[in-house]
KOLTI-270406 format. One record per residue (C-alpha): residue in three letters; x, y, z. Coordinates in steps of 0.5 Angstrom, whole numbers, padded with zeros to 4 digits, always signed. Each point is the difference from the previous one (the first is absolute). Example, Ala and Ser with C-alpha at 12.3 -4.5 7.8 and 13.67 -1.06 7.14 Angstrom:
<sites>
Ala+0025-0009+0016Ser+0002+0007-0002
</sites>
This chain:
<sites>
Met-0113-0033+0028Arg+0006-0003-0004Phe+0001-0005-0005Gly+0005-0004-0001Gly+0010+0015-0070Arg+0002+0007+0000Arg+0001+0006+0006Gly-0007+0001-0001Val-0001-0007+0004Ala+0005+0002+0006Arg-0004+0006+0001His-0007-0004+0000Val+0003-0006+0004Ala+0002+0005+0005Gly-0006+0005+0000Gly-0004-0006+0002Leu+0004-0003+0005Ile+0000+0008+0003Gly-0007-0001-0001Met+0000-0006+0003Leu+0004+0002+0007Pro-0007+0002+0004Leu-0002-0007+0000Ile+0007-0004+0000Thr+0006-0003+0004Thr+0007-0003+0002Ile+0003-0006-0004Pro+0001-0006+0004Ala+0007-0002+0000Phe+0000-0004-0006Gly-0007+0002-0004Gln-0004-0006+0004Asn-0001-0002+0007Ser+0005-0003+0003Val-0004-0004+0004Asp-0006-0005-0004Ala-0005+0004-0003Thr-0005-0005+0000Ala+0001-0002+0008Thr-0006-0001+0004Ala-0002+0001+0007Ser+0001-0008+0001Thr+0008+0001-0003Thr+0005-0001+0005Tyr+0006+0003+0001Pro+0007-0002+0002Leu+0001+0004+0006Asn+0006+0001+0005Ile-0001+0006+0004Pro+0003+0000+0007Ala-0003+0003+0006Lys+0001+0008-0001Pro-0004+0006+0001Leu-0007-0001-0002Ala+0000+0006-0005Ala+0006-0003-0004Ala-0003-0007+0000Ile-0006+0003-0003Ala+0005+0003-0005Asp+0004-0006-0001Leu-0007-0004-0002Gly-0003+0004-0005Ala+0007+0000-0004Ser+0001-0007+0000Ser-0008-0001-0002Gly-0001+0006-0004Trp-0007+0001+0004Arg-0001+0007+0002Ile-0001+0000+0008Leu-0003+0006+0001Tyr+0000+0004+0007Thr-0003+0006+0004Ile+0001-0002+0007Gln+0006+0002+0004Leu+0005-0006+0001Ala+0004+0002+0006Pro+0008-0002-0001Asp+0000-0005+0005Met-0005-0004-0003Arg+0003-0006-0002Ser-0001-0005-0005Arg-0001-0008+0001Pro+0006-0004-0004Leu-0002-0003-0007Asn+0003-0005-0004Gly-0003-0005-0005Asn-0005+0001-0005Tyr-0007+0004+0002Thr-0005+0003-0004Val+0000+0007+0002Ala-0007-0001+0004Gln+0004-0006+0004Ala+0006+0006+0000Leu-0003+0005+0003Ala-0004-0004+0005Gln+0007-0002+0004Leu+0003+0007-0001Leu-0005+0003+0003Ala-0002-0006+0005Gly+0001+0004+0008Thr+0000+0006-0003Gly-0008+0003+0000Ile+0000+0002-0007Thr-0003-0004-0005Tyr-0001+0000-0008Arg-0006+0000-0006Ile+0001-0003-0007Thr-0002+0007-0003Gly+0001-0002-0008Pro+0004-0004-0005Lys+0007+0000+0004Ala-0002+0005+0004Ala-0001+0000+0008Leu-0001+0006+0006Leu+0002-0001+0007Ile-0004+0001+0005Asp+0000+0002+0008Pro-0007+0001+0003Ser+0004+0004+0006Gln+0001+0006-0005Ser-0005+0004-0002Arg+0002+0000-0007Ala-0001-0007-0001Gly-0006-0001-0005Pro-0002-0002-0007Val+0005+0000-0006Pro+0001+0008-0002Ser-0002+0001-0007Ser-0002+0007-0003Ala-0007-0003+0000Asp-0002+0000+0007Gly+0003+0006+0001Val+0005-0002+0006Gln+0004+0006+0002Leu+0008-0003+0003Asp+0003+0004+0005Thr+0006-0005+0001Ile+0005-0003-0005Val-0002-0005-0005Val+0005-0005-0001Asp+0001-0005-0005Ala+0005-0006+0002Thr+0001-0002-0008Arg+0003+0008-0001Asn+0007-0003+0003Asp+0001-0004-0006Asn+0003-0006+0003Thr+0008+0003-0001Thr+0003-0006+0004Gly-0001-0006+0002Ser+0004-0007+0002Gly+0002+0000-0008Tyr+0008+0000-0002Gln+0002+0007+0003Gly-0007+0001+0003Thr-0003+0000-0006Pro-0008-0001+0001Asp-0004-0005+0000Trp-0004+0001-0007Val+0006-0001-0004Tyr+0000-0007+0002Gln-0008-0001-0002Arg+0001+0003-0006Pro+0000-0005-0007Ala+0006+0005-0003Ala+0007+0001+0000Val+0000+0006+0004Ser+0005+0003+0006Val-0001+0005+0005Ile+0006+0005+0003Ser-0004+0001+0006Arg+0001+0007+0005Glu+0003-0005+0005Ala+0005-0002-0005Ile+0001+0007-0002Glu+0001+0002+0008Ser+0006-0005+0001Ser+0005+0001-0005Pro+0002+0007-0001Thr+0002+0001-0008Arg+0004+0005-0004Asn-0005+0000-0005Ala-0007-0003+0000Arg+0002-0005-0006Asp+0004-0004+0005Leu-0006-0002+0003Leu-0002-0004-0006Asp+0006-0004+0000Asn-0003-0006+0005Val-0007-0001-0004Ala+0000-0007-0004Gly+0001+0002-0007Val+0002+0007+0000Tyr+0006+0005+0000Ala+0001+0007+0000Asn+0005+0002-0006Arg+0006+0003+0002Ser+0004+0001-0006Ala-0002+0008+0001Ala+0003-0001+0007Gln+0001+0008+0001Asn-0007+0001-0001Pro-0004-0001+0006Ala-0007-0001-0006Ile-0003-0008+0000Ser+0000-0004-0005Val-0004-0006+0001Asn+0002-0007-0003Val-0005-0005+0001Arg+0001-0007-0003Gly+0006+0002-0005Leu-0005+0006-0002Gln+0001+0007+0001Asp+0000+0008-0003Gln-0004+0002-0005Asp-0006-0001+0004Arg+0000-0007+0000Ile-0001+0000+0007Thr-0006+0005+0002Thr+0003+0004+0006Met-0004+0005+0004Ile+0000+0003+0006Asp-0008+0000+0003Gly-0003-0003-0006Ala+0004+0006-0005Arg+0005-0002-0005Gln+0007+0002+0000Asn+0001+0000-0007Phe+0006+0004-0001Gln+0006-0002-0005Arg+0007+0002+0000Ser+0005-0004-0005Gly+0007-0002+0001His+0004-0006+0000Gly-0003-0003+0007Ala-0007+0000+0002Thr-0005+0006-0003Gln-0006-0001+0005Arg+0000+0005+0005Thr-0004+0000+0006Tyr+0001+0005+0006Val-0003-0002+0007Asp+0003+0000+0007Thr-0002-0005+0005Ala-0002+0005+0006Phe-0007+0000-0002Leu-0001-0007-0003Arg-0005-0005+0004Gln+0001-0006-0005Ile+0003-0002-0007Asp-0005-0004-0005Val+0003-0004-0005Glu-0004-0004-0005Lys+0004-0005-0005Ser-0005+0000-0006Thr-0005+0004-0003Thr-0007-0001+0003Ser-0007+0003-0003Gly+0000+0005+0005Val+0002+0007+0001Gly+0008+0001-0001Ser+0001-0005-0006Ala-0001+0004-0006Gly+0006+0001-0004Ala+0004-0004+0004Leu+0004-0007-0002Gly+0001-0003+0007Gly-0003+0002+0005Leu+0000+0007+0006Val+0003+0003+0006Asn-0003+0004+0004Phe+0003+0005+0006Arg-0006+0001+0004Thr+0000+0006+0005Phe-0002+0001+0007Ile-0008+0001+0001Ala-0003+0004+0007Asp-0001-0007+0003Asp+0008-0002-0001Leu+0000+0006+0005Ile-0006+0000+0005Lys-0001-0005+0005Pro-0007-0002+0001Gly-0004+0004+0004Asn+0005+0006+0000Gln-0001+0007-0004Tyr+0007+0000-0003Gly+0007-0004+0000Gly+0006+0001-0003Val+0008-0004-0001Val+0007+0004+0001Asn+0005-0004-0004Ala+0008+0002+0001Thr+0006-0005-0003Thr+0007+0001-0001Gly+0006-0004+0000Thr+0007-0002-0003Asn+0003+0001-0007Ala-0003+0006-0002Tyr-0007-0001+0002Asn-0001+0006+0003Phe-0007+0002+0001Asp-0007-0003-0002Gly-0006+0004+0004Ser-0007+0000+0000Thr-0007+0002+0004Ala-0007-0001-0003Ala-0006+0001+0004Ala-0008-0001-0001Val-0005+0004+0003Arg-0008-0002+0000Val-0003+0007+0000Ser-0007-0003+0000Glu-0003-0008+0000Arg-0001+0002-0008Phe+0007+0004-0001Ser+0007-0002+0001Val+0007+0003-0002Leu+0007-0003-0001Gly+0006+0004-0001Gly+0008-0002+0000Val+0007+0002-0001Ser+0006-0004-0001Tyr+0008+0002-0002Lys+0005-0004-0002Asn+0008+0001+0000Ile+0004-0006-0003Gly+0007+0001-0001Ala+0004-0004-0005Tyr+0002-0006+0003Asp+0006-0005+0000Ile+0000-0006-0003Gly+0002-0007+0004Lys+0007-0001+0001Asn+0000-0008-0001Gly+0000-0003-0007Thr+0000+0004-0006Ile-0005+0002-0006Gly+0001-0001-0007Gly-0001+0007-0003Gly+0005+0006-0001Thr+0002+0005+0005Thr-0003+0006-0003Ala-0006+0001+0004Tyr+0004+0000+0007Asp+0005+0005+0004Gly+0004-0005+0004Asn-0006-0005+0003Val-0005+0005+0000Phe-0005+0000-0006Leu-0001+0006-0003Phe-0007+0004+0001Ser-0003-0006+0003Gly-0003+0005+0004Gln-0007+0003+0000Glu-0004+0006+0003Val-0008-0002+0001Phe-0005+0005+0002Ser-0007-0003+0000Thr-0007+0003+0002Ile-0007-0004+0001Leu-0007+0003+0000Lys-0007-0004+0001Ala-0007+0002+0001Glu-0005-0005+0001Ala-0008+0001+0000Leu-0006-0004+0001Thr-0005+0004-0004Thr-0005-0005+0002Glu+0000-0006+0004Asp+0001-0004-0006Val+0004+0005-0004Lys+0008+0002+0001Ile+0005+0004-0003Thr+0007+0001+0000Ile+0005+0004-0003Gly+0007+0001+0001Trp+0007+0002-0002Leu+0006-0002+0001His+0007+0004-0003Asn+0007-0003+0000Asp+0006+0005-0001Ser+0006-0005-0001Arg+0008+0004-0002Tyr+0005-0004-0002Asn+0006+0000-0005Thr+0002-0005-0005Gly+0007-0002-0002Asn+0007-0002-0001Tyr+0008+0001-0001Asp+0001+0000-0008Asn+0006+0000-0004Thr-0002+0002-0007Ile-0006+0005+0001Ala+0002+0003+0006Arg+0008-0001+0000Gly+0000-0003+0006Gly-0005+0004+0004Ile-0007-0002+0002Leu-0006+0000-0004Lys-0006+0002+0004Ser-0007+0001-0001Ser-0004+0004+0005Glu-0007-0002+0001Gln-0006+0002+0003Val-0007-0004+0000Ala-0007+0003+0002Asn-0005-0005+0001Asp-0007+0002+0001Thr-0006-0006+0001Phe-0006+0002+0000Thr-0006-0004+0002Ser-0008+0000+0001Ala-0004-0005+0002Leu-0007-0002+0001Asp-0004-0007+0003Trp-0007-0001+0000Asn-0002-0007+0003Pro-0008+0002+0002Gly+0001-0008+0003Asn-0004-0004-0005Asp+0002-0005-0005Ile-0001+0004-0007Val+0005+0006+0002Asp+0007+0001+0003Leu+0003+0005-0004Lys+0007+0002-0001Ala+0003+0006-0003Lys+0006+0004-0001Leu+0003+0007-0003Tyr+0007+0001+0000Tyr+0006+0005-0003Asn+0007-0002+0000His+0005+0006-0001Leu+0008-0001-0001Lys+0005+0004-0001Asn+0007-0001-0001Asp+0005+0006+0000Thr+0007-0002-0002Val+0008+0003-0001Ser+0005-0003-0003Asp+0007+0002+0002Gly+0007-0002-0003Ala-0001-0001-0007Val-0003+0004-0006Ala-0002-0007-0003Leu-0006+0000+0005Thr-0007+0003+0000Gly-0002+0005+0005Pro-0003+0003+0003Ser-0006-0004-0002Asn-0007-0001+0003Phe-0004-0006+0000Val-0008+0001+0001Phe-0005-0006+0000Ser-0007+0000+0003Thr-0005-0005+0000Leu-0007+0000+0000Gly-0005-0005+0002Gly-0005-0003+0003Ser-0005-0007+0001Val-0007-0001+0002Glu-0002-0008+0002Asn-0006-0003+0004Thr-0001-0007+0003Ser-0007-0003+0000Arg-0001-0007+0003Phe-0006-0005+0000Glu-0002-0006+0002Thr-0001-0005-0006Gly-0003-0007+0000Ile+0007-0002-0002Gly+0004+0004+0006Ala+0002+0006+0002Leu+0002+0005-0006Ala+0004+0007+0000Leu+0001+0004-0006Asn+0004+0006+0000Tyr+0001+0004-0006Gly+0003+0007-0001Leu+0003+0005-0004Glu+0008+0003+0000Ala+0003+0005-0004Phe+0006+0004+0000Thr+0004+0005-0004Asp+0008+0001+0000Asp+0003+0007-0002Gly+0007+0001-0001Lys+0004+0006-0001Thr+0007+0001+0000Thr+0004+0007-0001Leu+0008+0000-0001Gln+0003+0007+0001Arg+0006-0002-0004Gly+0003-0006-0002Phe-0002-0004-0007Leu+0006+0004-0004Gly+0001-0002-0007Pro+0007-0001-0004Asn-0002+0007-0003Gly+0000+0004+0007Val-0008+0000+0000Asp-0003-0002+0006Tyr-0007-0004-0001Ser-0002+0000+0007Ser-0007+0004-0002Leu-0001-0006-0004Leu+0002-0006+0003Thr-0001-0004+0007Gly+0004-0006-0001Gly-0001-0007+0003Thr-0005+0004+0005Pro-0005+0003-0005Ser-0006+0004+0000Gly-0007-0003-0002Asn-0007-0003+0002Arg-0003-0006+0002Asp-0007-0002+0002Val-0002-0007+0002Val-0007-0002+0002Ser-0002-0007+0003Gly-0007-0003+0001Phe-0001-0006+0004Gly-0004-0004+0003Ser+0000-0007+0005Ala-0004-0006+0003Thr+0002-0004+0006Leu-0005-0005+0001Lys+0000-0005+0006Pro-0004-0006-0002Ala+0003-0004+0006Glu+0003+0002+0007Trp+0007-0003-0002Val-0001+0003-0008Thr+0002+0006-0003Leu-0001+0002-0007Thr+0002+0006-0003Gly+0000+0003-0007Gly+0001+0007-0002Ile+0001+0004-0007Arg+0003+0007-0001Tyr+0001+0005-0006Asp+0006+0004-0001Trp+0000+0005-0005His+0006+0006-0001His+0002+0006-0004Leu+0006+0002-0001Tyr+0000+0008-0003Gly+0005+0006-0001Lys+0006+0002-0004Thr+0007-0001+0000Thr+0006+0003-0004Val+0005-0005-0004Ile+0007+0002-0003Gly+0002-0002-0006Asp+0007-0001-0003Pro+0005+0006-0001Gln-0002+0004-0006Tyr+0005+0005-0004Asp-0002+0006-0005Gln+0005+0001-0005Ile+0002+0008+0001Gly+0006-0001-0006Val+0006-0003-0003Arg+0008-0001+0001Ile+0004+0000-0006Ile+0005-0005+0000Lys+0003+0000-0007Ala-0001+0006-0004Ala-0003-0001-0007Val+0004+0000-0006Ala-0002+0004-0007Pro+0002-0004-0006Phe+0006+0002-0004Cys+0005-0003-0005Asn+0007-0001+0000Arg+0005-0003-0005Arg-0002-0006+0003Gly-0007+0000-0002Cys-0006+0003+0003Ser-0003-0001+0007Leu-0009+0001+0002Gly+0003+0002+0007Ser-0003-0003+0006Ala-0006+0002+0004Ala+0002+0003+0008Val-0001-0005+0005Thr-0004+0002+0006Glu-0003-0003+0006Pro-0006+0003+0004Ile+0000+0004+0005Tyr-0006-0002+0005Gly-0002+0005+0007Pro-0001-0002+0007Ala-0004-0007+0001Tyr-0007+0001+0002Tyr-0006-0005+0002Thr-0007-0001-0002Pro-0005+0000+0005Tyr-0006-0005-0002Asp-0006+0001+0004Val-0003-0007+0003Asp-0007+0000+0001Ile-0001-0006+0005Asp-0008-0003+0000Lys-0001-0007+0003Ser-0005-0004+0003Gly-0002-0007+0001Gly-0003-0004+0005Ala-0002-0007+0003Trp-0003-0005+0003Leu+0002-0004+0006Pro-0003-0006+0004Ser+0002-0002+0006Phe-0002-0006+0004Thr+0001-0003+0007Val-0002-0006+0004Ala+0001-0001+0007Phe-0001-0007+0005Gln-0001+0000+0007Pro+0001-0007+0002Val+0000+0001+0007Glu+0000+0007+0004Trp+0008+0001+0000Leu+0002-0002-0008Gln-0003+0004-0005Pro+0004-0003-0007Phe-0002+0005-0006Ala+0003+0001-0007Lys-0002+0006-0005Tyr+0001+0003-0007Ser+0001+0007-0002Lys+0001+0003-0007Ser+0003+0007+0000Tyr+0001+0006-0005Arg+0005+0006+0001Pro+0001+0005-0005Pro+0006+0005-0002Thr+0002+0005+0006Val+0001+0007-0002Met+0008-0001+0000Glu-0001-0006-0005Ser-0004+0003-0005Phe+0003+0007-0001Leu+0007+0000+0001Asn+0004+0005-0004Gly+0008+0003+0000Gly+0005-0005+0002His+0004-0003+0006Asp+0003+0006+0002Ala+0000+0008-0001Asn+0005-0002-0006Glu-0005-0004-0004Ile-0005+0003-0003Asn-0003-0005-0005Gly+0001-0007+0003Tyr-0007-0001+0003Ala-0007+0001-0004Pro-0006-0004+0002Asn-0002-0007-0002Pro-0007+0002-0003Phe-0002-0008-0001Leu+0002-0002+0007Arg-0006-0005+0003Pro-0002+0000+0007Glu+0003-0006+0004Arg-0006-0006+0002Gly+0001-0005+0005Asp-0003-0007+0003Thr+0002-0002+0007Tyr-0002-0007+0003Glu+0000-0001+0008Ala-0001-0006+0004Gly+0001+0001+0008Phe-0002-0001+0007Asn-0002+0004+0006Val+0000-0004+0007Leu-0002+0004+0006Ala+0000-0003+0006Asn-0001+0002+0009Gly+0002-0004+0006Ile+0004-0005-0003Leu+0005-0002+0005Thr-0002+0006+0006Glu-0007+0003+0000Arg+0003+0006-0002Asp+0004-0002-0006Ala-0001+0002-0007Ile+0003-0003-0007Arg-0002+0004-0006Phe+0004-0002-0007Lys-0002+0001-0007Ala+0004-0003-0006Val-0002+0002-0007Gly+0004-0003-0007Phe-0001+0004-0006Tyr+0002+0000-0008Arg-0001+0006-0004Glu+0001+0001-0009Ile+0000+0006-0002Thr+0000+0003-0007Asp+0003+0006-0003Tyr+0005+0002+0006Ile+0002+0007-0001Ser+0007+0001+0000Phe+0005+0004-0004Gly+0002-0001-0007Tyr+0001+0005-0007Ile-0005+0001-0005Leu-0002+0005-0006Asn-0005+0005+0002Pro-0005+0002-0006Ala+0002+0007+0000Val+0008-0001-0001Asn+0000-0006-0005Thr+0008+0000-0001Arg+0002+0000+0008Gln-0001-0005+0005Tyr-0001+0002+0007Asp+0000-0004+0007Ser-0007-0001+0002Phe-0005-0005+0004Val-0001-0006-0004Asn-0004-0006+0002Leu+0004-0006+0001Asp-0001-0006-0004Gly-0003-0006+0002Ile-0002-0002+0008Thr+0003+0002+0007Arg-0001-0005+0004Met+0000+0001+0009Lys-0001-0006+0005Gly+0001+0000+0007Val-0002-0002+0007Glu-0002+0005+0006Ile+0000-0003+0007Glu-0002+0005+0007Ala-0002-0003+0006Asn+0001+0002+0007Tyr-0001-0004+0007Asp-0002+0004+0006Ala+0000-0003+0007Arg+0000+0007+0003Phe+0007-0001+0004Phe+0003-0002-0006Tyr-0001+0000-0008Ile+0003-0002-0006Gly-0001+0002-0007Gly+0002+0001-0007Thr+0000+0000-0007Val+0002-0004-0007Thr+0001+0003-0006Arg+0002-0005-0006Ile-0001+0003-0008Asp+0002-0002-0006Thr+0000+0006-0006Asp+0000-0002-0007Phe+0000+0007-0004Ala-0001+0001-0007Asp+0007+0002-0003Ser-0001+0003-0006Phe-0004+0005-0005Thr-0001+0001-0007Thr+0005+0005-0004Pro-0004+0005-0005Ser+0004-0005-0005Gly-0004-0006+0002Arg+0006-0003+0004Asn-0001-0003+0007Met+0005+0003+0004Pro+0002-0001+0007Ile+0000+0005+0006Asn+0007-0003+0001Ala+0003+0002-0007Gly+0000+0007+0001Arg-0005+0006+0001Gly-0005-0004+0004Ala-0002+0002+0007Ala+0006+0002+0006Val-0004-0006+0004Ile-0005-0004+0001Phe+0000-0001+0008Glu-0001-0006+0002Gln-0002-0003+0007Pro+0005-0005+0004Lys-0002-0007-0001Leu-0001-0001+0008Arg-0001+0004+0006Val-0002-0002+0007Thr-0001+0004+0006Leu-0001-0002+0006Asp-0002+0004+0007Ala+0000-0003+0006Gly-0001+0003+0008Ile-0003+0000+0007Arg-0004+0004+0004Leu+0002+0001+0008Leu-0003+0004+0006Asp-0007-0001-0002Glu+0002+0001-0007Lys+0002+0007+0001Leu+0007-0002-0002Thr+0001-0003-0007Leu+0007-0003-0003Gly+0000-0002-0007Thr+0005-0002-0006Arg-0001+0001-0007Ile+0004-0004-0006Val+0000+0001-0007Asp+0004-0005-0005Val-0001+0002-0007Ser+0004-0004-0006Lys+0004+0004-0005Thr-0003+0004-0005Val+0002-0001-0008Pro-0005+0004-0005Ala+0000-0003-0007Leu-0001+0006-0004Gly+0003+0007-0001Ser+0005+0003-0003Leu+0003+0003+0007Arg-0003-0007+0004Ser+0007-0001+0003Gly-0001+0006+0004Tyr-0006-0003+0004Glu+0002-0007+0002Met+0000-0001+0007Ser+0004-0006+0004Gly-0005-0003+0005Tyr+0001+0003+0007Arg-0003-0002+0007Val-0002+0006+0006Tyr-0001-0001+0007Asp-0004+0006+0003Ile-0002-0001+0008Tyr-0007+0005+0002Gly-0003+0001+0006Ser-0005+0004+0004Tyr-0002+0002+0007Ser-0007+0003+0002Phe+0000+0004+0007Asp-0007+0000-0001Glu-0006+0000-0004Thr+0002+0007-0003Thr+0008+0000-0001Lys+0005-0005-0003Leu+0007+0000-0001Arg+0003-0004-0006Phe+0007-0001-0002Ala+0003-0004-0006Val+0006-0002-0003Asn+0000-0001-0008Asn+0005-0004-0004Val+0004-0003+0007Thr+0006-0003-0004Asp+0001+0007-0003Leu-0001-0004-0007Ala+0003+0004-0006Tyr-0006-0002-0005Ala-0004+0003-0006Pro-0007-0001+0001Ala-0003-0005-0005Val-0004+0004-0006Gly+0004+0005+0001Ala+0007+0002-0003Asn+0006-0003+0002Phe+0004+0007+0001Tyr-0005+0002+0005Ala+0001-0003+0006Ala-0005-0002+0006Pro+0002+0004+0007Gly+0005-0003+0005Arg-0002-0002+0007Thr-0005+0006+0003Ala-0003+0000+0006Thr-0006+0005+0002Met-0005+0001+0006Ser-0007+0002-0001Leu-0005+0003+0005Asn-0007-0001-0001Tyr-0005+0004+0004Lys-0008+0000+0000Phe-0005+0005+0002
</sites>
């Protein structure tokens, strides 16, 4: 049956999680239930389920309500449901969906129901290990579709508009409808979210949420497994490698929670979730799969994938897939101008803007008992690309080029134990992410290389939800533990050549250093429903971190005296007719040997922690409206990069960087207020409106940026390093996401309005207040544009087989206030038009087409660099086949 301190500390935590693996399972999308944990049989849900195959309608009901709707009976493919539009209890909804089918249902427990067909011999009591029922047909749980699509903006599932929080989802519908060169392109239309493109030649993803990015400020995950790799540069440092081929949806949480996923984060999380077997296998089938193929203009050569799943038995299924993407260097737009230089272009072609990506996925799902499910998975991404530009200084007019290869492997194992009672709903996960980045630089001896960057993260979590009926209302308690350990290892085979000709590569790792970090977090929250229209949630977590390892700092040049040079010879005493002279000593100067540099070993051993409360209150005065307010405190410890850097800005500088032993964690306070609107049947029987608006205000103390310090190991030299900025960083804004869907047409959009005021100075070793823009500060502190508006509208024709749509994105100018190189990251505002469409030949075959940047505009995308332009007009065509 299926259901929807010290290094030793890390070892013990990992060992404990491994030991608990036979008892635990999958993390929910945001570390807590997406529907109300205190819901009862009398709870009503706003539903808009058109007439469709009965299995699909039951799946929609289970996903929208969070109920486990199980069945062992066969649902014929031609068996259709009656339409639902309005507010229903699950019992009322089942009665209407099943009317006329001959199938009945039984409420079997808290938020659980069983479908029964008296005409099928296997109908009977609820399957359980106690009664020893042996199932010989497939048992289906309607909640397993996880509601990946709905009536919201670009197919956003309905639960997003039922949850009192700033959350967004990029649905599978949105992923399939928008062929992209890179998965980061999918984030462009989410309110409050951007993908940083300051390193545009690199296909990695660095997510900016409400102005925060990099250094794990935003937890980035694949199937709940953290992707913590960082690599230093002038632009973004966070780098996540994932392809769109196997994504079922992308979940975005814009502030921290008292649940899984928020440990060590400052401003929220993004989780790239991949296929499960039920995404590919239709109800009642033993196997299923999908084939996708896309090609287009402007060097969009090929993007193809196939994935399939098989139910080996009623308790075991396997899933596998392979994808290949080959994208060439594209032409930028021809209309308009960009503000940056031309060194990144060969004519109208953006140098090295292509990529070759090979991905595979394997998953296995097993029901060990009726109430325990185990899932194991492996996702592999192999990305190959180049970075570089024309250079007149180092390369003497030639091209500086780095050849890059990244292998990103994410292993996950999960277990879900839900025996159907109110006390146990246990979920846990153990994961391991290993990323290896090999780079070889050509065209300049000043560049390091070959270089090898390896970063791995081992982590896991365990949580449980218990539900109670109390004298003051329904109560749900969620509590658990989350932990992970980072291990970075950088190897330079050549580079960091000192002025004395000595290669210090064996000692130095530069701005992407080696080091270790542990983070452990315990959390708990209580959700109380004192009345049907009021929900109160209070949470607390304690985050603890430990940074440990060794690094090397190079001091000032030193010289040994190896002799003297006589400038003027000595004069002996003498007398002559004019008198006598005592003579004079010789005049000399020392002769020094070649310069040498003394390395100093620096031990890093720092730990700390913080209590982090959160509180949410939500009201539902009417069925379609839900106002809410939330407060949360967050805490981000320094990363490996921030704690262990050494070497210098390039290979010729061996004593420019040193770690700051006095670096403090960042701390944040976030206040949010907003409301949800979810209503059906407004103007017609089939229409629906979904609306979410959230305003926020955030204060951050001890924001970490770049400055200079004195390291105790070498007190005579100032080093560039990470420092805490003085004062408070403030961010405030409004995010709106809305959609109206009348089936024959739809219109939706998002609005993002944000103001940021970063702390702009740090305290020097002498105690002076030093502005960042005065020199030796950060290259740039990225800011989002103040305003972005997106609009997406379309029509559905020919019994909804044909969809035609258009998308408009309007972005104001981007002007970072801080950084020595900030002028390179100032972008003009722009407006981009896209058109798209699809035609369904039948239930298995769909043709999609799109034209992005219809007006062929030349522009540099926001939160990027003005010398890296976006693609010009690009037409694509995709064929999707399901079997």
